C-alpha positions in Angstrom: -28.9 53.1 -1.9 -26.5 52.5 1.1 -28.6 54.2 3.7 -32.0 53.4 2.3 -31.3 49.6 2.2 -31.3 49.5 6.1 -34.6 51.4 6.4 -36.2 49.2 3.7 -35.0 46.0 5.5 -36.5 47.2 8.8 -39.8 47.7 7.0 -39.7 44.2 5.5 -38.8 42.7 8.9 -41.7 44.5 10.5 -44.1 43.0 7.9 -42.7 39.5 8.5 -42.9 39.9 12.3 -46.4 41.2 12.0 -47.4 37.9 10.4 -46.5 36.1 13.7 -48.7 38.3 15.9 -49.5 41.8 16.9 -47.7 41.3 20.2 -44.6 40.2 18.4 -44.8 43.2 16.1 -45.1 45.6 19.1 -42.3 44.0 21.1 -39.8 43.9 18.3 -40.7 47.4 17.3 -39.9 48.7 20.7 -36.7 46.7 20.8 -35.6 48.4 17.5 -36.5 51.8 18.9 -34.4 51.0 22.0 -31.4 50.1 19.9 -31.8 53.3 17.8 -31.3 55.4 21.0 -28.0 53.6 21.6 -26.9 54.0 18.0 -27.6 57.7 18.2 -25.1 57.9 21.0 -22.4 56.4 18.7 -22.8 59.5 16.4 -20.4 61.2 18.8 -17.6 59.0 17.5 -18.8 58.7 13.9 -19.4 62.4 13.2 -16.5 63.6 15.3 -14.0 61.3 13.7 -15.4 62.0 10.2 -15.0 65.8 10.5 -11.5 65.6 11.8 -10.4 62.9 9.3 -11.8 64.8 6.3 -9.7 67.8 7.2 -6.6 65.7 7.4 -7.4 63.9 4.1 -8.0 67.3 2.5 -4.5 68.4 3.7 -3.1 65.1 2.4 -2.1 64.0 6.0 -3.1 60.3 5.8 -1.0 59.3 8.8 -3.0 61.6 11.1 -6.3 60.6 9.5 -5.5 56.9 10.1 -4.6 57.7 13.7 -7.9 59.4 14.4 -9.7 56.5 12.7 -7.9 53.9 14.9 -8.8 55.9 18.1 -12.5 56.1 17.0 -12.6 52.4 16.3 -11.0 51.7 19.8 -13.8 53.6 21.4 -16.4 51.9 19.1 -15.2 48.5 20.2 -15.3 49.5 23.9 -18.9 50.9 23.5 -20.0 47.8 21.6 -19.1 45.5 24.6 -20.8 47.9 27.0 -24.0 48.2 24.9 -24.2 44.4 24.4 -24.1 43.8 28.1 -26.7 46.5 28.7 -29.0 45.1 26.0 -28.8 41.6 27.3 -29.0 42.2 31.1 -31.3 45.2 30.9 -33.8 43.8 28.4 -36.3 42.5 31.0 -36.3 45.8 32.9 -36.7 47.8 29.7 -39.8 45.9 28.6 -41.5 46.0 32.0 -42.5 49.4 30.8 -45.1 47.9 28.5 -46.3 45.0 30.7 -50.0 45.6 30.8 -52.7 43.0 30.1 -51.8 40.9 27.1 -48.7 42.9 26.3 -46.8 40.4 28.4 -46.4 38.6 25.1 -45.0 41.8 23.6 -42.6 42.0 26.4 -41.4 38.4 25.8 -40.9 39.1 22.1 -39.0 42.3 22.8 -36.7 40.6 25.3 -36.0 37.7 23.0 -35.2 39.9 20.1 -33.0 42.3 22.0 -31.1 39.6 23.8 -30.5 37.7 20.6 -29.1 40.8 18.8 -27.0 41.6 22.0 -25.0 38.4 21.5 -23.7 39.9 18.2 -23.4 43.5 19.5 -19.6 43.7 19.4 -19.6 42.9 15.7 -22.8 44.9 14.8 -21.8 48.1 16.6 -18.1 48.0 15.6 -19.2 47.6 12.0 -21.7 50.5 12.4 -18.9 52.8 13.5 -16.5 51.7 10.8 -18.9 51.8 7.9 -20.2 55.2 9.2 -16.8 56.7 9.0 -16.0 55.0 5.6 -19.2 56.6 4.2 -18.5 60.0 5.7 -15.0 60.3 4.2 -16.4 59.7 0.7 -15.8 56.0 0.1 -19.5 55.5 -0.4 -19.3 52.8 -3.0 -17.7 50.5 -0.4 -20.1 51.5 2.4 -22.9 50.7 -0.1 -21.3 47.4 -0.9 -21.2 46.4 2.8 -24.7 47.5 3.7 -26.4 46.0 0.6 -24.6 42.7 1.4 -25.7 42.9 5.1 -29.3 43.8 4.3 -29.5 41.4 1.3 -28.4 38.5 3.5 -30.9 39.6 6.2 -33.6 39.7 3.6 -32.9 36.1 2.6 -32.3 34.7 6.1 -35.2 36.4 7.9 -38.2 34.6 6.4 -36.2 31.3 6.4 -35.5 31.5 10.1 -38.7 33.2 11.2 -41.1 30.8 9.5 -38.9 27.7 9.2 -38.8 27.4 5.4 -36.6 24.9 3.6 -34.3 23.1 6.1 -34.6 25.8 8.8 -36.6 25.3 12.0 -39.4 27.8 12.8 -37.7 30.2 15.2 -40.1 33.2 15.0 -38.8 36.3 16.9 -35.5 34.5 17.9 -35.0 33.7 14.2 -35.4 37.4 13.3 -32.8 38.4 15.8 -30.5 35.6 14.6 -30.8 36.7 11.0 -29.8 40.2 11.9 -26.8 38.9 13.9 -25.5 36.5 11.2 -25.9 39.0 8.3 -24.2 41.8 10.2 -21.3 39.5 11.4 -20.6 38.7 7.7 -20.7 42.4 6.9 -18.2 43.0 9.7 -15.8 40.5 8.1 -16.1 42.3 4.7 -15.5 45.7 6.3 -12.4 44.4 8.2 -11.0 43.0 4.9 -11.5 46.3 3.1 -9.9 48.3 5.9 -6.8 46.1 5.7 -6.7 45.9 1.9 -5.6 49.5 1.3 -8.4 49.9 -1.2 -10.0 52.6 1.0 -8.7 56.1 1.9 -8.3 54.8 5.4 -6.3 51.9 6.7 -7.0 50.2 10.0 -3.7 50.1 11.9 -3.5 47.7 14.8 -1.0 50.1 16.4 -3.4 53.0 16.5 -6.2 50.6 17.5 -4.4 49.4 20.6 -2.6 52.6 21.8 -5.1 55.1 23.3 -4.2 58.8 23.2 -6.4 60.9 25.5 -6.0 64.1 23.6 -7.5 62.4 20.5 -10.4 61.0 22.6 -11.1 64.5 23.9 -11.1 65.9 20.4 -13.6 63.2 19.2 -16.0 63.9 22.1 -15.8 67.6 21.7 -16.4 67.5 17.9 -19.1 64.8 17.9 -21.2 65.5 21.0 -23.2 68.4 19.6 -24.5 66.2 16.7 -25.4 63.4 19.2 -27.5 65.9 21.3 -29.0 67.3 18.1 -30.2 63.9 16.8 -31.5 62.7 20.2 -33.5 66.0 20.6 -35.0 65.6 17.2 -35.9 61.9 17.9 -37.6 62.9 21.1 -39.5 65.6 19.4 -40.8 63.2 16.7 -41.9 60.8 19.5 -44.0 63.5 21.1 -45.5 64.4 17.7 -46.5 60.8 17.2 -48.2 60.8 20.7 -50.2 63.9 19.5 -51.4 62.0 16.4 -52.4 59.1 18.7 -54.4 61.5 20.8 -56.5 62.8 17.9 -57.9 59.7 16.3 -56.8 56.2 15.4 -57.1 56.9 11.6 -54.9 60.0 12.1 -52.3 57.9 13.9 -52.3 55.2 11.2 -52.0 57.8 8.4 -49.3 59.6 10.3 -47.4 56.3 10.8 -47.6 55.7 7.0 -46.1 59.2 6.4 -43.4 58.6 9.0 -42.4 55.3 7.3 -42.2 57.1 3.9 -40.3 59.9 5.5 -37.8 57.4 7.0 -36.9 56.1 3.5 -36.8 59.6 2.0 -34.6 60.9 4.9 -32.0 58.3 4.0 -31.9 59.7 0.5 -31.5 63.2 1.9 -28.9 62.1 4.3 -26.9 60.6 1.4 -26.7 64.0 -0.2 -26.0 65.6 3.2 -23.1 63.3 3.8 -21.7 64.0 0.4 -21.9 67.7 1.0 -20.2 67.3 4.4 -17.4 65.2 3.0 -16.6 67.6 0.1 -16.8 70.7 2.3 -14.5 69.2 4.9 -11.9 68.1 2.3 -11.9 71.4 0.5 -11.5 73.3 3.7 -8.7 70.9 4.7 -7.0 71.9 1.4 -7.6 75.6 2.3 -9.7 76.1 -0.8 -12.8 78.1 0.4 -13.7 79.1 -3.2 -14.1 75.5 -4.3 -15.8 74.6 -1.1 -18.5 77.3 -1.7 -18.9 76.3 -5.3 -19.5 72.7 -4.4 -21.9 73.7 -1.7 -24.0 75.7 -4.1 -24.0 72.8 -6.6 -25.2 70.4 -3.9 -28.1 72.7 -3.1 -29.2 72.8 -6.8 -28.9 69.1 -7.2 -31.0 68.5 -4.1 -33.7 71.0 -5.3 -34.0 69.2 -8.7 -34.1 65.8 -7.0 -36.8 66.7 -4.4 -39.1 68.2 -7.1 -39.1 64.8 -8.7 -39.9 63.2 -5.3 -42.8 65.6 -4.7 -44.3 64.9 -8.1 -44.1 61.1 -7.5 -45.7 61.4 -4.1 -48.6 63.4 -5.4 -49.0 61.5 -8.7 -48.9 58.0 -7.1 -50.3 58.8 -3.7 -52.8 56.0 -3.5 -50.4 53.3 -4.7 -47.7 54.5 -2.2 -50.1 54.5 0.8 -51.5 51.1 -0.1 -48.0 49.6 0.1 -48.4 50.1 3.9 -52.1 49.6 4.5 -55.3 49.0 2.6 -57.6 50.4 5.3 -60.0 52.6 3.3 -60.2 55.5 5.9 -56.4 55.7 6.2 -56.0 55.6 2.4 -58.6 58.3 2.0 -57.1 60.6 4.6 -53.6 59.9 3.2 -54.6 60.9 -0.3 -55.9 64.3 1.0 -53.1 65.0 3.4 -50.2 63.9 1.2 -50.2 67.3 -0.5 -49.1 68.9 2.8 -46.7 66.0 3.4 -45.2 66.4 0.0 -44.8 70.1 0.4 -42.8 69.5 3.6 -40.3 67.5 1.7 -38.9 70.5 -0.2 -37.6 72.5 2.8 -36.6 69.3 4.6 -34.5 68.1 1.7 -32.8 71.4 1.1 -32.1 71.9 4.8 -30.5 68.5 5.0 -27.9 69.4 2.4 -27.4 72.9 4.0 -26.9 71.2 7.4 -24.4 68.8 5.7 -22.4 71.7 4.4 -22.4 73.4 7.9 -21.2 70.1 9.5 -18.4 70.1 7.0 -17.4 73.6 8.3 -17.6 72.4 11.9 -20.5 74.6 12.9 -22.0 71.8 15.0 -23.1 73.8 18.1 -25.2 76.1 15.9 -27.1 73.1 14.5 -27.5 71.6 18.0 -29.0 74.8 19.5 -31.3 75.6 16.6 -32.6 72.0 16.7 -33.3 72.2 20.5 -35.1 75.5 20.1 -37.1 74.5 17.1 -38.1 71.1 18.6 -39.4 72.8 21.8 -41.2 75.7 20.0 -42.5 74.1 16.9 -42.5 70.3 17.1 -43.8 70.2 20.7 -45.4 73.6 21.3 -46.9 74.8 18.1 -47.9 71.2 17.0 -50.0 70.9 20.2 -51.7 74.2 19.5 -52.3 73.2 15.8 -53.5 69.7 16.5 -55.7 70.2 19.6 -56.5 74.0 20.1 -57.0 74.9 16.4 -58.1 71.4 15.4 -56.0 71.1 12.2 -55.2 67.5 13.0 -52.8 65.7 10.6 -52.7 68.7 8.3 -51.5 70.9 11.2 -48.8 68.4 12.2 -47.1 68.3 8.8 -47.9 72.0 8.1 -45.9 72.9 11.3 -43.0 70.7 10.1 -43.0 72.6 6.8 -42.9 75.9 8.6 -40.2 74.5 11.0 -37.9 73.4 8.1 -38.5 76.6 6.1 -37.5 78.9 8.9 -34.4 76.8 9.6 -33.4 77.2 6.0 -33.5 81.0 6.4 -31.4 80.9 9.6 -29.0 78.2 8.4 -28.5 80.0 5.1 -27.7 83.3 6.9 -25.3 81.5 9.2 -23.6 79.6 6.4 -23.0 82.5 4.1 -21.6 84.6 7.0 -19.4 81.9 8.4 -15.7 82.4 9.4 -14.8 79.4 7.2 -15.0 81.7 4.2 -11.9 83.6 5.5 -9.7 80.5 4.9 -7.1 81.2 2.3 -8.0 79.9 -1.2 -5.7 78.2 -3.7 -7.6 80.0 -6.5 
């Protein structure tokens, strides 16, 4: 619920912006993609801090956990200011990349949206780091509370400010950016209150927030950097795959886009289970209980298998209704209904691999995940997808078939690595 709320809100915002014009839709879409690249870089601090903090919490060392949290927040605040300046000053240069013909309107919309959000960047980005760590240490009911508040407010404010309903003026793209900024700023205030209220496992100490320790910074970078590279590589691979779909036929692109949007929502569900697995694994290893860690890992796999089977049945049983949520184009709906069987099949290994990867992150085996992602993106997502789509002519079926093969082989390798990991040598309390 926590992670899916943001993806759902982005989808709703895209629908609202699309009612202004196609150019506005394109410009804002590129602005969001630009911001996502920057947010991926923040995973270095979120993941790195979370893994270290979970070990300390598992060992009942709350002082050291709060120290690492304060250091991560210090870096998050610094990066938020830098990112805000880059977004605002670099917006015009970024959107010159799409200035062709009538897309000057798209450039204008993208610059307006990115610069508006940039004004709130220090609060938005700082809150992103804080909530990410709160979620990763297991206080998911509070991270859910913050994100549902943020996205609920954005859901209410966006149409009012975009279209000028009630007492609001019609602000269009500027209104969309303003709604994002206001809602996330209120979310920041709630997060700050929770972190000072001692209701969470973590407490935001002003002392730790203002006194940098270089050894802690090094530890955060060393721990979190592999995950950042992993996520950036995967995002690049998916961008290349989308370009392949565009090169086949417009209906293939539109159908692939529908599947990607559905995948985005489902991925947030998988990530929720993955984060839970990572948190429990880290805390159990911090408590030197490898037997309980392994037992919980196996339980997480079984729960995910049962859950994804339900998802697959829903995708196949309600395929037409699901696709028509995004488009009513008859050709897209027809192709989607046929190809959704391959898409649904891909969800099984993808879901299981997410949980398995979460357990491996909990053990700290981040470099393995980084290198396997790099290799598989190059060989399968970029290489084999090209052969499947253009040489063999499998089209959309080939694209999602390759992703099924990709995730399936990763499960085999990750499962072998996980079961043979050195973490199992940790002394157990049982």
